[in-house]
C-alpha positions, 0 to 999 in steps of 0.5 A: 630808119632812125637811131632810136629804132635801132636802139629800141628794136630787139632782134628776134634772130641774129644771123652772122654772115661775117666771112662770107661773100656774095652771094652768100650774105644776101642768100642766107638773109633771104632764107632767114627772112622766109622762116620769120613771121611778119613784124619780127626783126632780123639782125644781119652782121656782115663784112662783105663790101657788097652786102650793104648795096645787095641787101638794101636792094633786095629789101626794097625789092621784096618790101622788107624794112630796114630799120637801121644800118650801122657801120663799124670799119668793115663790119656792118649791122642791119636790122631788118623788119619782116614786112611781108 
């Protein structure tokens, strides 16, 4: 994950799960990624405190690439590249 990647990777889709709590953010992220093509980038906006460890572990387990994770107060912004 580099700062350069987060600036140059324009997401192909955005998933806003602000206000949703576990397990909804990870469930919706998985559903959205499943509909995307390999190499596409999904932006996920979340504010669930469990989203960071949940989405990070899910990405590692499923082989997806988190290109960036930005934190701003309670808000999280992930950029995830579909690898498989």
